[in-house]
C-alpha positions as CSV (number, residue, x, y, z in Angstrom):
1,X,-0.1,0.3,0.1
2,X,1.0,3.5,-0.6
3,X,1.9,5.5,2.2
4,X,2.1,9.3,2.3
5,X,2.4,11.2,5.5
6,X,1.4,15.3,4.9
7,X,2.7,18.0,6.5
8,X,-1.3,18.7,8.7
9,X,0.0,23.1,7.7
10,X,1.0,23.2,5.1
11,X,-0.1,19.1,3.4
12,X,3.0,18.8,2.0
13,X,4.1,15.7,1.5
14,X,7.0,15.0,4.4
15,X,7.2,11.1,3.2
16,X,6.2,8.4,1.6
17,X,6.4,5.1,0.3
18,X,5.2,1.0,-0.1
19,X,4.4,-0.7,3.5
20,X,1.5,-3.2,5.4
21,X,-0.3,-0.6,7.4
22,X,1.2,3.4,8.5
23,X,2.9,1.7,12.2
24,X,4.9,-0.4,9.8
25,X,5.1,2.5,6.9
26,X,6.8,4.5,10.8
27,X,8.6,1.8,11.9
28,X,10.7,1.8,8.3
29,X,11.4,5.0,8.5
30,X,12.2,5.8,12.3
31,X,15.0,8.3,11.7
32,X,12.0,10.5,9.5
33,X,11.2,14.2,10.9
34,X,7.9,14.0,11.2
35,X,7.2,17.1,12.4
36,X,4.1,18.4,11.7
37,X,3.2,14.9,10.7
38,X,-1.1,14.9,10.1
39,X,-1.5,11.8,11.6
40,X,-4.7,12.1,12.6
41,X,-7.2,8.4,13.6
42,X,-3.8,6.5,12.5
43,X,-3.8,2.8,14.2
44,X,-0.5,3.1,15.8
45,X,-1.2,-0.4,18.2
46,X,2.1,-1.1,19.6
47,X,4.3,0.7,17.1
48,X,7.9,1.4,18.6
49,X,8.1,6.1,17.9
50,X,10.5,5.8,20.1
51,X,12.7,9.0,20.2
52,X,10.3,9.9,16.9
53,X,10.1,13.7,16.6
54,X,6.3,14.1,17.0
55,X,6.5,17.9,17.1
56,X,3.7,19.5,16.3
57,X,1.8,16.4,15.3
58,X,-2.4,15.8,15.2
59,X,-2.8,12.6,16.9
60,X,-5.7,13.4,17.9
61,X,-8.1,11.0,17.9
62,X,-5.1,8.1,17.6
63,X,-4.5,4.9,18.5
64,X,-1.3,5.3,20.7
65,X,-2.5,2.7,23.1
66,X,1.6,0.3,24.3
67,X,3.3,2.2,21.4
68,X,6.4,2.8,22.5
69,X,7.1,6.6,23.4
70,X,10.4,7.1,25.0
71,X,12.2,9.5,23.8
72,X,9.8,11.2,21.5
73,X,9.4,14.5,21.1
74,X,4.7,14.8,20.9
75,X,5.0,19.1,22.4
76,X,2.4,21.2,20.9
77,X,1.1,18.2,19.8
78,X,-2.3,17.3,18.5
79,X,-3.2,14.3,21.2
80,X,-7.4,15.3,21.7
81,X,-8.6,11.9,22.0
82,X,-5.5,10.1,21.6
83,X,-5.8,6.8,23.1
84,X,-3.3,5.1,25.3
85,X,-2.9,2.5,28.1
86,X,-2.9,3.9,31.7
87,X,0.0,2.8,31.8
88,X,2.7,5.2,29.5
89,X,1.0,8.5,30.9
90,X,4.0,9.2,32.3
91,X,6.2,8.4,29.2
92,X,3.5,10.8,27.3
93,X,3.6,13.6,30.2
94,X,7.1,13.2,29.5
95,X,6.8,13.3,26.2
96,X,4.8,16.8,25.8
97,X,6.7,18.2,27.8
98,X,4.9,18.3,31.5
99,X,7.3,17.9,34.3
100,X,5.2,16.6,37.9
101,X,7.3,16.7,40.8
102,X,6.7,15.4,44.2
């Protein structure tokens, strides 16, 4: 399947290629700069997004359950309605730049 990931603001293609699904495509292109990517509604369950640059990305209603977000940059990302597991909350807060002190 041909996959194109576009900039959420300009509509320009950030990266394109072939893969079975969006999850496989992102894992194959781990080093791609996905800043401002439009990934609205993407099924990324279990995806390896370790250290991904997803700053200002549109992840509205994306399925991020069990996705590896360690070291990912999600600052300014739109996560409205995104699905995560409760065990991912600390990882997600860190990725969006929120630090909780005791």
